[in-house]
N, C-alpha and C positions, 0 to 999 in steps of 0.2 A: 759520414763521408765515406765514399768507396775507397778501397785500397789504391786503385789506379788514380782516382782523383786526388787523394791526399799526396800521392807521389809527385804531383806537379810542383809542389813547393819544397820537396825534400832536397836538401843539398846532397850532392854526390850521386844523383841518379844517372848522370853521364859518367860512364866508367873511364877512369884515367888509365887506359890500357893502350900503350903504343903497340903497333903491329910487331915491332922488333922481337919481343920475347916469344911471341906465338908463331913468327914467320917460319922457322925451320920445320916445325911439326905440320903446319898447314901446307907448306910446299910439298911435303911427302904425302899428306892425306888427301888433299883435294883431287889430284888426278885419278885416284882410285874410286871416287864416288860416281855412281851411275848417272847422276844429274850434272856432272861437270862437262861443260861443252867443249873444253879445250883439249880433249884427248889427242895425243900424238903431237902436241905442240909444247915446247918447253916454256915454263913460266919464267918470264923475265922480270916481273915486278909484282909485289903485293902492296896495296894501298888501303889504309884504314879509312873508310868513308864515314862510318858511324859506329859508336860502341855505347851500349846502354846496359846497366845491370838491372835485370828484372826483379831481383831480390835485393834487400838492403845489403850494403857492403859488409862483408864478414860473415854472411849467412852461409850455412853448410847444409846441403849442397847450394852452391851459387849457380845462377843462370845468367849467362852473358849473351846479349844479342849483338851480333856484328853484321855490318854491311861491309864487305871487302871487295875492293876493285882488284881484278886479276888481269894483268897484261901477259899475253902468251903469243909470241911470234906473229905479230900483225893483227891480233884480235884484242879487244878490251871488253871485259864483262864485269858486272857487279853481282855478287852472290850474297844471299842471306844465310847466316850461320847462327845456330842456337847452341851454345857450348855450355855444358855442365862442368862444374869445378868442385872437386872433393879432395880431402887429404888422402883418402884411401878409397879405391874403387871396389865395390862388392863384386863377387864372382859373376853374378847375373848380368852385370854391366860390362864385363871384360871385353866383349866384342865391340863395344862402342868407344873404346879407348882411342884417343887421337895421339896423346903423348903426355909427357910430364914437363911442366914448366921449370926451367932452370934459373930463371931470373924474373924480375918484375914483380908486380903485386901478387901473382899467383905462384911464386917460386916454391918448388917442392910439392905442388899439388898435381893431381891427375886432371887432365882436360879431356872431355869426352863429348860424343854426340848427345846433346841434351834431350832430343826428342825420344830417345830410347829409354829415358828414365821416367817411370809413371808419375813420380812426384813433380817433376818439372813440366811434364806434359799437362798435368792437371792445373798447374799454375797458369799456363797459357790460356786455358779455357776460362779461368777465373778473371783474367784480364779482359777477355771478350764479354764476360757477363757484366763487367763494371766499366762502362764507357768512360774514357778520359784520355789524358796524354801522359807520357813518360818520356822526357827528353824529346827527340824528334818523332817518337812513335805515337800514333793516334789510334785508339781502339773505338770502333763504332758498333752499334747494335740496332737492328730493326726495332722501333719502339713497341711494336706489338708482339715481339718474340719473348717467350718465357723459356729461358734456358735453365735446366735443372742444375743444381750444385753438384760438382765433383762426381759425375759418372766415371766409371773406370775407363782409362784410356788405353788403347793398344795401337801400335803402328800397323798400317796397312802394307802388307808385303807386295812386292812386284812393282812398286813405283820406280820411275826412272828419272824423269826430268824434274820431278817435284817430290815432296814427302807428304804423306797423309796420315792423320790420326783419327781413329774411330773412338768416340766417347760413348760407352755403354752400347746400346743399340739405337741411339737417337740421332747422333750428329756425326758428321765427318768434317774434319778441318784439313784443307789443302794448304800447305806451306810452300809458297813459291821459292825456288832456290835461285834461279837466274832472274834478276829483276831489273827493271829500268823505269825511267820516268813515264808517267801516263797510267791511266786506269787499265787494269788487265781485263781483257774481254771476258774472262771467267767470272768476274764480278759484274761488269757492265751489262753483258747480255742477259744473264739470268735475272738481274734486277729489272731490266726493261721488260722481259717476258712476264715476270710476276705482276708488274704494274699493268700490263695489257691483259691480264687474266688468263694467260696460257699456263696450264698445269702440267705440261709435258716436261718441264725442267724444274728440279728442286730450287726453291727460292732461297737466296742467301739470308741468313738470320743475323750474322755478325761478320765483321771483317776488320783488318788492321792495315795501316799504311804508314809510310815514313814521309815526313815533311822535311825536305832538305833545302838549304838556301839556294835560290836561283834555279830550281827545277820543279817540274810538276810532281805531285805526290807519287810515291812508288807503292803499288799494291803488293802487300807482303803475304796475306793469308785470307782465306774465305771459309766461313763455317756454314754448312748447309745440312738439311735433314738427311739422315742416312736411310736409304730405302732398304730396310731389313728384309731378307728373304728373296731379294730380286735375283734374277738370272742374268749374268753377263751375256750379251747378245752373241758374242763370238763362241763362247763355250756352249751355249744352247744350240747354235747352228751345228757345231761339231758333233754334239750328242745325237741330234736328229739325223745328221748325215751318216754317222756310224751305225745307227740303228736301222738304216734304210727307210727312214720316215720322211714324209713330205714336210716341207717347210714353207710352202707358198702362202698359206694363210698368215703365218707370222710375217713373211716378207711384205705381203700386201698391207698388213696393219702397220708395219714399220714405215712403209711409204706414206701412208696417211699421216702418221705422227710427224714425219719429216716435213711434209707440206704444211701442217698446222704451225710448226715452229717457224718455218720460212714466212708464212703469211703474217704471223704475229710480229716477227722482226721487221717486215716491210711496213707494217702499220705503225710500229712504235718508233722506228728510227729512219733517218733520211734514206731515200733511194735515188739513184742517178741513172741516166741513160748514157751508155758509152757510145759515142759516135764512131764513125769509121776510123778516124785517126787514133782514138783511144783503143779501139779494138785491135788495130794494127800493132800498137805498142804492146798490148797484151800478148798477141801472137809472137811478137819479137822477143818478149821475155821468155816464152816457152822455148823458142828456137835457141836462145842463148843457153838455157839450162840443158837442152839436149846436147849442144856442142861441148859444154863443159863436162857433161857426164860421159860422152863418147871418148873424150881424152883420158878419162879416168878408168873407164870400163871397156876394155878391148872387145868384149863379146858384143857390145852394142854397135860397134862401128859398121858392120855390114848392113845394118838396118837404118842407119842414120838418114839416108836420103829419103827412104820411104816414110819414116816417121815425120820428117820435116814437111812432107806433103800435107799432113793433117793441119799443121800450123799455117802453112801457106794458104790452104783452103779457107781457114778461119779469117785470115787477113783480107782475103779477096771477096768474101761472100757477104759481108755485112753491109746492108743497105740502110736500114732504119736503126742500126745500132743494137746494142745488147743491154738489157736491164741489169743493173747491179744493186746489191743491197748488203746489209750485214748478214753474215752466215756463220755457221759453226766453224768452218775452216780446217777441220781435221777429222771429218766424220768417217767412221768405219764401224763395223759390228762391235768392236771392243769399246766403243764410246756410247753404247746403248744398253739399257737395262729393261728387261720385261719384269714388271712388278708382280707381286703375289696376286693382285687383282686381274692380271692378264693384260694390262695396258703397257705401252712402250714409253720409256723416258729417255731423253738425250742428256748426256753429261759431258763434262770437260770441254768447256767452250774457250779454252785458252788459245786454240789454233795451233799451227805447227810451231813448236817452241823455238826452232832454229831460225825462224824468220824474225826480223826486227818487229818490235811492238807496233810501230806505226803502220807497217804493212799488214799486220794481222787485224788492225782496226779499220782498214780501208774496205769500202763496199766492193763486192765481187759478184759475178753471176752465181745464182743459186745452184746451177748445174755442177759447180765444183764439189759441193757436198754430195750430190747424187752420184757423181763419178766415183767418189770415195767409197760409197756403199756398194756400188756395182763391182768395183775391183775387189772389195772385201768378200763378196760371194765367190769370186773366182779363186781367191786365196784359200777359202775354206774347201772348195771342191778339189783343189790341187793338193791339199794336205791329205786327201783321202787316197787310199790304195785299193783298187785302181782309181785313177782320175775319174771324177764324176761330172763331166761337162753338162749332161742333161739336167742335173740338179741345179747347177749354176744358172743355166739358161732359164729354167723355170722360175727361180728366185728373182733373177733380174727382171723378167717380164712382170711378175706379180708385184714387185716393188714399184716399178714405173706405173703400173695400172693403179695401185693404191695411191700413189702421189697424184696422178691425174684425177682420180675420183674426188680428192679433196680440193686441189688447187685449180682444176679445170685446165691445167697445162701438162701435157704429156712430154717429158723430156726427150723422148725418141722422135718427136716431130721436128726437132732441130738437130739432125744427125751430125752436121758439121761441127757445131758447138760441143755436143756431147763427145764426139770422137776426139776433138782436140784436148778436152779435159781428161778423158781416160788415158790418152797418150801421155800427157804431161805427168799424170799420176804414175803410170807404169815406168816412166823414165826416172822419176824420183825413187820409186821402189828399187830399181836396178842399182842406183847409186848407193842406197842404204844397205842392201843385201851384200853388195860387193865389199863394202867397208866393214860390215859387222857380222854377217852370217853368209859366207860364200856358199854354203851348202843349200841355201834357199834361193840363190840367184836364178835357178831354173824357173821359179814361179813367175816373176815379172818377165823373164825372157820369153816365155811362151806367149804372153800377151803382146809383147813387143813384136814378135814374128807375125802375129795376126794383124796387129794394128798397122804394121808397115806395108801390108799388101794394099793394092788399089782398092778404094772403097767400093763396096757392092751396094746395090739398092737396099735401102732400109727395109727391114721387115720386123714383125713382132712375133717372136717365137711363142709357140704354145706352151702348155704345161705338161711335160712328161710326168707320168704317174709316180714313179719312185726311182731313186738312184740305186746303184749297186748296193748290196747288203754286206760287203766286206767291212769289218769294223774300221772306223776312221782313226786317223792320228789325232793325238791331243797336243801336238806341238803348238806352243804359244803363237798367237796370230802376229805376224810381222808388223810392227808399227815403229814410228820414230822413237828416239831414245826414251821418251817417257813410257811408252808401251811399244810393242811391235807395230810395223807399218800397216796402213789401211789395206 
């Protein structure tokens, strides 16, 4: 019998840990984590939703799995925590320390971020290798997947709204931090694509969820193949730009890859036609986000009326409606990988993590993903000194042409829809940069000035030969809290 399966009948698998003894240290530690969504809001209450010991009681080190509800000035979220417990913390784990328990079952012991401990990270993989349940936790594995035992784990640096572990050079486990009822799109969509035979997205090989009374299961983590030796699309674009090298062939191929994924999702999952009323509501949502951002970002206010025109045009122009389907939802160059074979893969299908899960699972026009990549080319070009607009124009044109080559639909042929989504994305970027990186606000503001002008007749730019040859910046690509913005 597997370890996870035998644990089903083991008494004491549910940890008798009230939140009280851990509350002081968690109140201090949570707001400092990059994945904590309640920054700037005081925590008013912590609630213990679930507590499970993933090792037998008394084991050292121990591994405690918590789901903790956090109320913070008008918001309420649930977070997944994996806490290690040791009498003494070795020097290598000192940066992971959360605090020392003063009372309760772990009194006198060090409590720390468990994912930073290789022994505990290896245990998590063992649970995934051995499907079964442990209290409310359910571990699943693709029946055809052969997961090797105990490859060396290491944390992936640079994560923001989630935490990831790489096991050897074979697998990557994404541990979702802010969780809610319902299947996460980062599990749902790659599984649907794998079933449809689309090889552009690594297929999940194992995952784990929580079954809580009166709620849909919560997706907690997904294990996928690790594409060793792949180039991050954002970093690759910056290197090419800095070297004065052309990137249009890569952009064209990425457009084709995006279209393949969109076509596969449209075939695997339901699609809908948004009628005029639904499209008007879509435009109204964009207008509302613009108004909220203008209140928060003074630099945006002079352009608000011009930007609103893009959304008004969308609301007024739809005769036969807009096709909507499941999409990536947060697509930009940092969510793409060029593999060692030279093909493009798309990753991180979670969508914008700040949005409610139900919204992220709703069908949307595919042009939202396209607008994200087009804005990403602009971000790359504006990270260059001097600004390289010809490089961005060439990449945007090549990407759209690649997309049209595969899908038969050129996104530039619906300029009203494309402009509305690019405008909505630029407004989102302005809000993010104003909050987190004011020095980068000039990047979306340049697009906002352009997009606020009266719309000119659509045209398809050519492919300028090369951008300027001044070395480019390697500033990380602005994405939402998990990574910088698209």
